[in-house]
C-alpha positions as CSV (number, residue, x, y, z in Angstrom):
1,M,-13.5,13.5,-33.6
2,D,-12.3,17.0,-34.5
3,S,-8.5,17.7,-34.6
4,K,-9.0,19.8,-31.5
5,A,-9.7,17.5,-28.7
6,E,-13.1,17.8,-27.2
7,K,-13.1,18.8,-23.5
8,L,-14.8,17.0,-20.6
9,F,-14.9,18.1,-16.9
10,V,-15.4,15.3,-14.3
11,V,-16.8,16.3,-10.9
12,E,-17.1,13.2,-8.7
13,S,-16.3,12.7,-5.0
14,D,-15.7,8.9,-5.2
15,T,-12.0,8.7,-6.1
16,A,-12.2,5.2,-7.7
17,L,-15.2,6.2,-9.8
18,R,-13.7,9.5,-10.8
19,E,-10.4,7.9,-11.9
20,H,-12.3,5.2,-13.8
21,V,-14.5,7.7,-15.7
22,A,-11.5,9.9,-16.5
23,A,-9.5,6.9,-17.8
24,V,-12.3,5.8,-20.1
25,L,-12.7,9.3,-21.5
26,K,-9.0,9.8,-22.0
27,D,-8.6,6.5,-23.7
28,A,-11.3,7.7,-26.1
29,G,-9.2,10.7,-27.0
30,Y,-10.9,13.4,-25.0
31,D,-9.2,16.2,-23.1
32,V,-10.3,15.5,-19.5
33,S,-10.0,17.6,-16.3
34,T,-10.9,16.6,-12.7
35,A,-9.7,19.8,-11.0
36,Y,-13.1,20.8,-9.6
37,Q,-12.1,22.2,-6.2
38,E,-12.9,25.8,-7.2
39,G,-16.4,24.9,-8.5
40,M,-17.8,27.3,-11.1
41,K,-14.5,29.1,-11.4
42,A,-12.8,25.9,-12.5
43,V,-15.6,25.3,-15.0
44,L,-15.1,28.7,-16.5
45,A,-11.4,28.3,-16.6
46,F,-11.4,24.9,-18.4
47,N,-14.4,25.8,-20.6
48,P,-15.5,22.2,-21.2
49,D,-17.9,20.9,-23.8
50,V,-19.5,18.4,-21.4
51,V,-19.5,18.2,-17.6
52,L,-20.0,14.8,-15.9
53,L,-21.4,15.6,-12.5
54,G,-21.6,13.2,-9.6
55,A,-24.6,13.3,-7.3
56,D,-22.5,14.4,-4.2
57,P,-19.2,16.1,-5.1
58,P,-17.1,17.4,-2.2
59,Q,-17.0,21.1,-1.1
60,L,-19.8,22.1,-3.4
61,D,-23.5,21.4,-3.9
62,C,-24.0,19.5,-7.1
63,C,-27.5,21.0,-7.6
64,D,-26.1,24.6,-7.2
65,L,-23.3,23.8,-9.7
66,L,-25.8,22.5,-12.2
67,S,-28.0,25.6,-11.7
68,E,-25.0,27.9,-12.1
69,I,-23.9,26.2,-15.4
70,K,-27.3,26.3,-16.9
71,G,-28.1,29.8,-15.6
72,S,-25.2,31.6,-17.0
73,A,-25.2,32.9,-20.6
74,H,-21.5,32.0,-20.9
75,T,-22.0,28.3,-19.9
76,Q,-25.6,27.4,-20.7
77,N,-24.6,25.5,-23.8
78,I,-22.3,23.2,-21.8
79,R,-23.9,19.8,-21.6
80,V,-24.3,18.2,-18.2
81,I,-24.5,14.4,-17.6
82,V,-25.4,13.5,-14.1
83,L,-24.0,10.2,-12.7
84,A,-26.8,9.1,-10.4
85,S,-27.2,6.1,-8.1
86,G,-30.7,4.8,-7.5
87,G,-33.7,4.3,-9.7
88,P,-36.2,6.3,-11.8
89,A,-36.9,8.8,-9.0
90,E,-33.3,9.9,-8.8
91,R,-32.9,10.0,-12.5
92,T,-36.0,12.1,-12.9
93,R,-34.9,14.5,-10.2
94,A,-31.6,15.2,-12.0
95,L,-33.5,15.9,-15.3
96,D,-35.9,18.2,-13.6
97,L,-33.0,20.2,-12.2
98,G,-31.7,20.9,-15.7
99,A,-29.4,18.0,-16.5
100,D,-29.2,17.1,-20.3
101,D,-28.8,13.4,-19.5
102,V,-28.6,11.0,-16.6
103,L,-26.4,7.9,-16.4
104,S,-27.2,5.3,-13.7
105,V,-24.3,4.1,-11.5
106,P,-22.9,1.4,-12.1
107,F,-22.7,1.8,-15.9
108,D,-21.1,0.2,-18.9
109,S,-18.1,2.1,-20.4
110,H,-19.5,1.8,-23.9
111,E,-22.8,3.4,-22.8
112,L,-20.9,6.2,-21.1
113,L,-19.1,7.0,-24.3
114,S,-22.3,6.8,-26.3
115,R,-24.0,9.3,-24.0
116,V,-21.0,11.6,-24.2
117,R,-20.9,11.5,-28.0
118,S,-24.6,12.3,-28.1
119,Q,-24.2,15.3,-25.9
120,M,-21.1,16.4,-27.8
121,R,-23.2,16.5,-31.0
122,G,-25.8,18.6,-29.3
123,K,-23.2,20.9,-27.9
124,H,-21.6,21.5,-31.3
125,A,-25.0,22.0,-32.9
126,A,-25.9,24.6,-30.2
127,D,-22.6,26.4,-30.7
128,A,-23.2,26.5,-34.5
129,M,-26.7,27.8,-34.0
130,G,-25.5,30.4,-31.5
131,E,-23.0,31.7,-34.1
132,R,-25.7,31.8,-36.7
133,L,-28.0,33.8,-34.4
134,R,-25.1,36.1,-33.6
135,I,-24.6,36.8,-37.3
136,T,-28.3,37.3,-37.7
137,E,-28.5,39.8,-34.9
138,E,-25.5,41.7,-36.3
139,N,-27.2,41.8,-39.7
140,R,-30.5,43.0,-38.0
141,T,-28.5,45.8,-36.2
142,D,-26.9,46.8,-39.5
143,A,-30.3,46.9,-41.2
144,Q,-31.7,49.1,-38.4
145,Q,-28.8,51.5,-38.8
146,V,-29.5,51.7,-42.5
147,V,-33.1,52.5,-41.8
148,A,-32.2,55.2,-39.4
149,A,-29.8,56.8,-41.8
150,L,-32.3,56.8,-44.7
151,K,-35.3,57.7,-42.5
152,G,-36.0,60.8,-44.6
153,E,-35.7,59.0,-48.0
154,R,-38.4,57.6,-50.1
155,H,-41.1,55.4,-48.5
156,S,-40.2,52.6,-50.9
157,L,-36.6,52.5,-49.7
158,R,-37.8,52.5,-46.1
159,T,-40.2,49.7,-46.8
160,G,-37.4,47.7,-48.5
161,S,-35.2,48.2,-45.5
162,M,-37.9,47.0,-43.1
163,A,-38.4,44.0,-45.4
164,A,-34.7,43.2,-45.1
165,I,-35.0,43.3,-41.3
166,A,-38.0,41.0,-41.5
167,V,-36.0,38.6,-43.7
168,F,-33.0,38.6,-41.3
169,V,-35.3,37.9,-38.3
170,A,-37.2,35.2,-40.2
171,V,-34.0,33.5,-41.1
172,G,-32.9,33.5,-37.5
173,L,-36.2,32.0,-36.3
174,V,-36.0,29.3,-39.0
175,F,-32.4,28.4,-37.9
176,L,-33.6,28.3,-34.3
177,F,-36.6,26.0,-35.1
178,L,-34.5,23.7,-37.3
179,Y,-31.8,23.5,-34.6
180,R,-34.3,22.6,-31.8
181,H,-36.1,20.1,-34.0
182,T,-32.8,18.5,-35.2
183,E,-31.4,18.4,-31.6
184,E,-34.6,16.7,-30.3
185,R,-34.6,14.1,-33.1
186,N,-30.9,13.3,-32.6
187,T,-31.4,13.0,-28.8
188,R,-34.2,10.5,-29.4
189,A,-32.3,8.6,-32.0
190,Y,-29.2,8.2,-30.0
191,A,-31.2,7.2,-26.9
192,A,-32.5,4.4,-29.1
193,I,-29.0,3.5,-30.0
194,T,-28.1,3.1,-26.4
195,R,-31.1,0.9,-25.6
196,L,-30.6,-1.2,-28.7
197,Q,-26.9,-1.8,-28.0
198,T,-27.4,-2.7,-24.3
199,G,-28.0,-6.4,-23.9
200,V,-28.5,-7.2,-27.6
201,L,-26.1,-9.9,-28.8
202,A,-25.0,-9.8,-32.5
203,E,-25.9,-13.0,-34.3
204,Q,-22.2,-13.7,-35.2
205,Q,-21.4,-13.5,-31.5
206,R,-24.3,-15.9,-30.7
207,M,-22.8,-18.4,-33.1
208,E,-19.3,-18.0,-31.8
209,R,-20.4,-18.4,-28.2
210,A,-22.6,-21.4,-29.0
211,L,-19.6,-23.1,-30.8
212,R,-17.5,-22.4,-27.7
213,D,-19.9,-23.3,-25.0
214,R,-22.0,-26.0,-26.6
215,V,-23.7,-27.9,-23.7
216,D,-27.0,-29.7,-23.4
217,A,-28.9,-27.7,-20.7
218,G,-31.8,-30.2,-20.7
219,N,-29.6,-33.2,-20.2
220,A,-27.6,-31.4,-17.5
221,T,-30.8,-30.8,-15.5
222,A,-32.0,-34.4,-15.9
223,G,-28.5,-35.7,-15.0
224,A,-28.4,-33.7,-11.8
225,S,-31.8,-35.1,-10.8
226,S,-31.0,-38.7,-11.8
227,A,-27.7,-38.6,-9.8
228,K,-29.6,-38.2,-6.5
229,K,-31.3,-41.6,-6.7
230,P,-28.2,-43.9,-6.9
231,N,-26.7,-42.0,-4.0
232,L,-29.8,-42.5,-1.9
233,E,-30.0,-46.1,-2.9
234,K,-26.4,-46.6,-1.9
235,R,-27.1,-45.0,1.5
236,G,-30.0,-47.4,1.9
237,E,-27.8,-50.4,1.3
238,E,-25.4,-49.2,3.9
239,L,-28.2,-48.9,6.4
240,R,-29.1,-52.5,5.8
241,T,-25.7,-53.8,7.1
242,P,-25.8,-55.7,10.4
243,I,-26.4,-53.5,13.4
244,G,-23.5,-55.1,15.2
245,A,-21.1,-53.8,12.6
246,R,-22.2,-50.2,13.4
247,E,-22.1,-49.9,17.2
248,T,-22.1,-46.1,17.2
249,E,-25.7,-45.9,16.0
250,T,-28.8,-47.1,17.8
251,P,-31.3,-49.4,15.9
252,S,-34.1,-46.9,16.2
253,N,-31.9,-44.1,14.6
254,L,-30.9,-46.4,11.8
255,Q,-34.4,-47.5,11.2
256,N,-35.6,-43.9,11.1
257,E,-32.9,-43.0,8.6
258,L,-33.6,-46.0,6.4
259,S,-37.3,-45.0,6.4
260,D,-36.4,-41.5,5.4
261,V,-34.1,-42.6,2.6
262,R,-36.8,-44.9,1.2
263,S,-39.3,-42.1,1.3
264,R,-37.0,-39.8,-0.5
265,V,-36.2,-42.4,-3.2
266,H,-39.9,-43.0,-3.7
267,K,-40.5,-39.2,-3.9
268,L,-37.8,-38.9,-6.6
269,E,-39.3,-41.8,-8.5
270,T,-42.7,-40.3,-8.3
271,E,-41.6,-36.9,-9.4
272,G,-39.6,-38.4,-12.2
273,K,-42.6,-40.2,-13.6
274,F,-44.7,-37.1,-13.3
275,A,-42.1,-35.0,-15.1
276,Q,-41.9,-37.6,-17.9
277,A,-45.6,-37.7,-18.3
278,V,-45.8,-33.9,-18.6
279,I,-42.9,-33.7,-21.1
280,Q,-44.4,-36.4,-23.3
281,S,-47.8,-34.9,-23.3
282,Y,-47.2,-31.2,-23.5
283,E,-43.7,-30.4,-24.7
284,P,-45.1,-29.9,-28.3
285,S,-47.6,-27.4,-26.9
286,V,-45.0,-24.9,-25.6
287,C,-43.8,-22.4,-28.2
288,L,-40.9,-20.0,-28.5
289,I,-42.3,-16.5,-29.3
290,H,-40.3,-14.1,-31.4
291,V,-41.3,-10.4,-31.3
292,A,-39.7,-7.9,-33.7
293,I,-40.0,-4.3,-32.6
294,G,-39.5,-1.2,-34.8
295,F,-39.4,2.5,-33.7
296,R,-41.3,5.5,-34.9
297,D,-41.1,9.2,-34.5
298,H,-44.3,10.0,-32.5
299,T,-44.9,13.3,-34.2
300,N,-44.7,12.3,-37.8
301,G,-44.6,8.5,-37.9
302,L,-41.1,8.3,-39.5
303,K,-39.3,5.0,-39.0
304,L,-35.9,4.8,-37.3
305,H,-33.4,3.5,-39.9
306,Y,-29.7,2.9,-40.1
307,A,-28.2,6.1,-41.5
308,G,-26.6,4.1,-44.4
309,L,-24.7,1.0,-45.5
310,T,-21.1,0.5,-46.4
311,S,-20.0,-1.1,-49.7
312,S,-19.9,-4.5,-47.8
313,G,-23.6,-4.1,-46.7
314,K,-22.9,-3.2,-43.1
315,P,-24.3,-0.2,-41.3
316,T,-22.2,3.0,-41.4
317,T,-20.6,3.7,-38.0
318,D,-19.1,6.6,-36.1
319,A,-15.5,7.0,-35.0
320,H,-16.1,4.5,-32.2
321,D,-17.7,1.8,-34.5
322,N,-21.2,2.4,-33.2
323,P,-24.0,2.2,-35.9
324,L,-25.4,5.6,-37.0
325,L,-29.2,5.8,-36.8
326,S,-31.5,8.4,-38.3
327,F,-35.3,8.9,-38.9
328,D,-34.5,9.8,-42.5
329,G,-31.6,7.3,-43.0
330,S,-31.2,5.3,-46.2
331,G,-30.3,2.1,-44.5
332,P,-32.6,-0.8,-43.3
333,E,-35.1,-0.2,-40.6
334,V,-33.8,-0.6,-37.0
335,R,-35.4,-3.6,-35.2
336,L,-35.1,-5.0,-31.7
337,D,-35.7,-8.8,-31.4
338,V,-37.3,-10.0,-28.2
339,F,-38.1,-13.6,-27.2
340,G,-40.4,-15.3,-24.7
341,T,-42.4,-18.4,-24.1
342,G,-46.1,-19.3,-24.6
343,F,-48.3,-22.3,-24.5
344,L,-51.4,-23.4,-26.4
345,A,-54.4,-23.0,-24.2
346,S,-57.3,-23.7,-26.6
347,A,-58.1,-25.6,-29.7
348,D,-58.9,-22.3,-31.4
349,G,-55.2,-21.3,-31.5
350,E,-55.2,-19.1,-28.4
351,I,-51.8,-19.0,-26.7
352,L,-51.2,-17.8,-23.2
353,T,-48.1,-15.8,-22.4
354,N,-47.1,-12.6,-20.5
355,H,-48.1,-9.0,-21.3
356,H,-44.5,-8.0,-21.2
357,V,-43.6,-10.5,-23.9
358,V,-46.1,-9.2,-26.4
359,E,-45.4,-5.6,-25.4
360,P,-41.8,-5.6,-24.2
361,W,-42.0,-1.9,-23.3
362,W,-44.8,-2.5,-20.8
363,Q,-43.7,-1.4,-17.3
364,N,-40.1,-1.1,-18.6
365,D,-38.5,2.1,-17.2
366,E,-35.6,2.1,-19.7
367,I,-37.9,1.9,-22.8
368,K,-40.3,4.4,-21.2
369,Q,-37.5,7.0,-21.3
370,M,-37.5,6.5,-25.1
371,I,-41.3,6.8,-25.3
372,D,-41.1,10.0,-23.2
373,G,-38.5,11.3,-25.6
374,G,-40.9,10.9,-28.6
375,I,-39.9,7.5,-29.9
376,E,-42.8,5.1,-30.2
377,P,-42.1,1.3,-30.2
378,V,-44.3,-0.8,-32.4
379,V,-44.6,-4.6,-33.0
380,T,-43.7,-5.1,-36.6
381,E,-43.9,-8.9,-36.5
382,M,-44.8,-11.7,-34.0
383,T,-44.2,-15.4,-34.6
384,A,-44.6,-18.6,-32.6
385,Y,-42.3,-21.6,-33.1
386,F,-43.7,-25.0,-31.8
387,P,-41.4,-28.1,-31.4
388,G,-41.7,-30.4,-34.4
389,V,-43.2,-27.7,-36.6
390,P,-40.8,-26.8,-39.5
391,Y,-41.9,-23.2,-39.8
392,G,-43.1,-20.3,-37.8
393,I,-46.7,-19.4,-37.3
394,A,-47.7,-15.7,-37.5
395,I,-49.6,-14.6,-34.3
396,S,-51.1,-11.4,-33.1
397,T,-52.2,-10.0,-29.7
398,L,-55.8,-10.8,-28.9
399,K,-56.2,-9.7,-25.3
400,V,-54.2,-8.4,-22.4
401,S,-55.2,-8.7,-18.7
402,P,-56.0,-5.4,-17.0
403,T,-54.9,-6.8,-13.6
404,A,-51.9,-9.2,-14.2
405,D,-48.9,-9.8,-16.5
406,V,-50.9,-12.1,-18.8
407,A,-51.8,-11.9,-22.5
408,I,-53.4,-14.0,-25.2
409,V,-52.0,-14.2,-28.7
410,K,-53.6,-16.1,-31.5
411,G,-52.6,-17.8,-34.7
412,N,-53.7,-20.4,-37.2
413,I,-52.8,-23.9,-35.7
414,S,-55.4,-25.9,-37.7
415,K,-52.7,-27.8,-39.7
416,I,-50.1,-28.7,-37.0
417,G,-52.1,-31.1,-34.8
418,I,-51.1,-29.8,-31.4
419,R,-53.4,-30.3,-28.4
420,P,-53.8,-27.6,-25.8
421,V,-52.6,-28.0,-22.2
422,V,-55.0,-28.7,-19.3
423,L,-55.5,-25.8,-16.9
424,T,-56.4,-26.3,-13.3
425,D,-60.0,-25.7,-12.2
426,G,-59.8,-24.0,-8.8
427,G,-57.6,-21.7,-6.8
428,G,-56.5,-24.5,-4.3
429,S,-54.6,-26.5,-7.0
430,A,-51.3,-24.8,-6.1
431,V,-50.1,-25.9,-2.6
432,S,-46.9,-24.9,-0.8
433,G,-44.3,-27.7,-0.7
434,E,-45.7,-29.6,-3.7
435,P,-43.5,-30.4,-6.7
436,V,-43.9,-28.4,-9.9
437,L,-42.4,-28.6,-13.4
438,L,-41.7,-25.6,-15.6
439,L,-41.4,-25.7,-19.4
440,G,-39.9,-22.8,-21.3
441,Y,-37.1,-21.3,-23.3
442,P,-34.8,-19.6,-20.8
443,T,-32.0,-17.7,-22.7
444,A,-34.1,-18.3,-25.9
445,I,-31.9,-18.7,-29.0
446,D,-28.7,-19.2,-26.9
447,A,-29.8,-22.4,-25.3
448,I,-31.1,-23.8,-28.6
449,L,-27.8,-23.1,-30.3
450,A,-25.8,-24.5,-27.4
451,R,-27.5,-27.8,-27.9
452,A,-26.9,-28.0,-31.6
453,P,-23.9,-29.8,-33.2
454,G,-21.0,-27.7,-34.3
455,E,-21.3,-28.4,-38.0
456,T,-25.0,-27.6,-37.8
457,L,-24.2,-24.3,-36.3
458,K,-21.9,-23.4,-39.1
459,D,-24.6,-24.3,-41.7
460,I,-27.2,-22.3,-39.8
461,A,-24.9,-19.3,-39.7
462,T,-24.3,-19.5,-43.4
463,A,-27.9,-19.9,-44.2
464,S,-29.3,-17.2,-41.9
465,Q,-26.6,-14.5,-42.6
466,G,-27.1,-13.1,-39.1
467,D,-30.8,-12.3,-39.6
468,P,-32.8,-13.3,-36.5
469,K,-35.9,-14.2,-38.6
470,Q,-33.9,-16.4,-40.9
471,L,-32.1,-17.9,-38.0
472,M,-35.4,-18.9,-36.3
473,E,-36.7,-20.4,-39.6
474,E,-33.5,-22.5,-40.0
475,L,-33.8,-23.8,-36.4
476,A,-37.4,-24.7,-37.0
477,R,-36.7,-26.4,-40.3
478,R,-34.0,-28.5,-38.6
479,N,-36.4,-29.5,-35.7
480,L,-34.0,-27.9,-33.1
481,I,-36.6,-25.9,-31.2
482,R,-37.8,-27.6,-28.0
483,P,-38.3,-26.2,-24.5
484,I,-36.1,-26.8,-21.5
485,T,-37.6,-28.6,-18.4
486,T,-36.8,-27.7,-14.8
487,Q,-38.3,-29.0,-11.6
488,G,-38.8,-27.6,-8.2
489,H,-41.3,-27.0,-5.4
490,I,-43.8,-24.3,-4.5
491,G,-42.5,-22.1,-1.7
492,D,-45.6,-19.9,-1.2
493,V,-49.0,-19.2,-2.7
494,L,-50.1,-15.6,-2.6
495,P,-53.3,-14.1,-4.0
496,D,-51.6,-12.7,-7.1
497,K,-48.5,-14.9,-7.4
498,I,-47.0,-18.3,-6.9
499,V,-43.5,-18.5,-5.5
500,Y,-41.4,-21.5,-6.6
501,D,-37.8,-22.6,-7.1
502,A,-37.7,-24.3,-10.5
503,A,-34.9,-22.6,-12.4
504,T,-35.6,-20.1,-15.1
505,T,-34.2,-16.9,-16.7
506,V,-34.8,-14.3,-19.4
507,G,-36.7,-15.9,-22.3
508,G,-38.6,-18.2,-20.0
509,S,-41.3,-15.6,-19.4
510,G,-44.8,-16.9,-20.3
511,G,-43.9,-20.6,-19.6
512,P,-46.5,-23.0,-18.1
513,L,-46.0,-24.2,-14.5
514,F,-47.4,-27.7,-14.0
515,N,-48.4,-29.4,-10.8
516,E,-48.0,-33.1,-10.1
517,E,-51.4,-33.8,-11.7
518,G,-50.0,-32.5,-15.0
519,K,-52.2,-29.4,-15.0
520,V,-51.0,-25.8,-15.4
521,V,-51.3,-23.8,-12.1
522,G,-49.4,-20.7,-13.1
523,I,-47.7,-18.7,-15.9
524,N,-44.1,-17.8,-15.2
525,F,-43.5,-14.1,-15.3
526,A,-40.5,-13.0,-13.1
527,M,-37.4,-14.1,-11.3
528,M,-35.3,-12.7,-8.5
529,P,-31.7,-12.8,-9.7
530,E,-30.3,-12.2,-6.2
531,F,-32.1,-15.3,-4.8
532,A,-32.4,-18.4,-7.0
533,G,-35.1,-19.8,-4.7
534,S,-37.7,-17.2,-5.7
535,N,-39.3,-17.2,-9.1
536,F,-42.8,-16.1,-9.7
537,A,-45.8,-17.2,-11.7
538,V,-49.2,-15.6,-12.2
539,P,-52.0,-17.9,-11.0
540,V,-53.6,-19.5,-14.1
541,R,-57.0,-18.2,-13.2
542,Y,-55.9,-14.8,-14.6
543,G,-55.3,-16.5,-18.0
544,K,-58.5,-18.5,-17.8
545,S,-60.5,-15.2,-17.4
546,L,-59.1,-14.0,-20.7
547,L,-60.0,-17.2,-22.5
548,K,-63.7,-16.6,-21.8
549,P,-65.7,-15.3,-24.8
């Protein structure tokens, strides 16, 4: 940051939010003002570099203030970040009204600072460009005066003066073009920074967290299920005690309760056997899919890189320790690693999964903003890891469904000896209330690392050096990749989705949902975080239609 503190003006009606924003900015070293009562007059008096504008500040209309800032020659270079509640419609409206950026509320403090830094860079570039244009205009005026004074002189001198004017004007135009092009590129690059930083866990952090919270998620699920049966059996024994010893209950009530307990015990035993049969038969057929995404400049195809590396081999960072990115950087290419689940659906190596697994930007509003800004995501590598196979298998997208969140990827599985799962035949195979079993990789690498012994984790960390590709290869080589099993029941069957309550989370997308006959009835594609009883699967018929030649 410059020796002179950069200035930010916060206009927000919510006192708690305003004070929180101001505190975050002040802690970062900015000069912050929240004295917005006099509206535009206060803006002119403080002369900020960036204004953070709430959607509904008191005593003034936020849209009018935004228009005044952008409509005045004195303030048009001030950058405006709108703090907007709501979804894409609200964010789009703010941008249409002239805002330079929009930050959804609630937000992460690190993202707020990243957005502010990006706009600060644009503001400084605009100021520098304005100064260059001012000098160019002054030079052009001087040249015109020279031409007027020498109007009666030789034609060659007049021509030379006009040429000088043309040079000055051309230089100004070149500066303007370069500024706009550079500003646009920086905006796109730093938008990519924000997206990449949000929700992406560094491999070192993965290791530390796995070492700290090592638990076996699979055993925990099975343990919870197996604990029910002894409790029910104990209750059954209690109900068999002499009726005379339990005068408060009638024989008919006791008999009904005993019958109910026996029925529930039988149901647990049946569901347990069905789960064991599915796991033994099809666990090897369910793979973890690793998708590596790179980013390109849509206009010229340049790859997004880290700006450079330090002497220790780490990316160079700004004053707040955020990696610097650039389309013409000298560091490694920037990659985003995404994980999902798939399952072998044919002997030819066809794997069913979700469309949003093979193209993570599909129907993703956050990544769409990057695409609209000129950054194009591309799959640079896609690999499937099957349980028991000590290496990854390269796969590529074969088909995507035009009507559902389903896709087929394909790879060479001829040497691994895995059999495909069995898909149900008709639409009536999924019935409300019936038990289901879900196989998949919820939380992806995190769950796998959590189940690994501590010493193994240290060895993997040393061998992989934090590289996701190497990490996956180490996990495969050590036979640590296997899916997690969860059980539940179907809550509802709709024309385009199956609602069920078997637990899942991010990373489980694309997992097979089995019925009690051991056949796949659906492909897991979504969850409702606010209500654990509602997860969603695409009916398997959508996948079967893609498998047809």
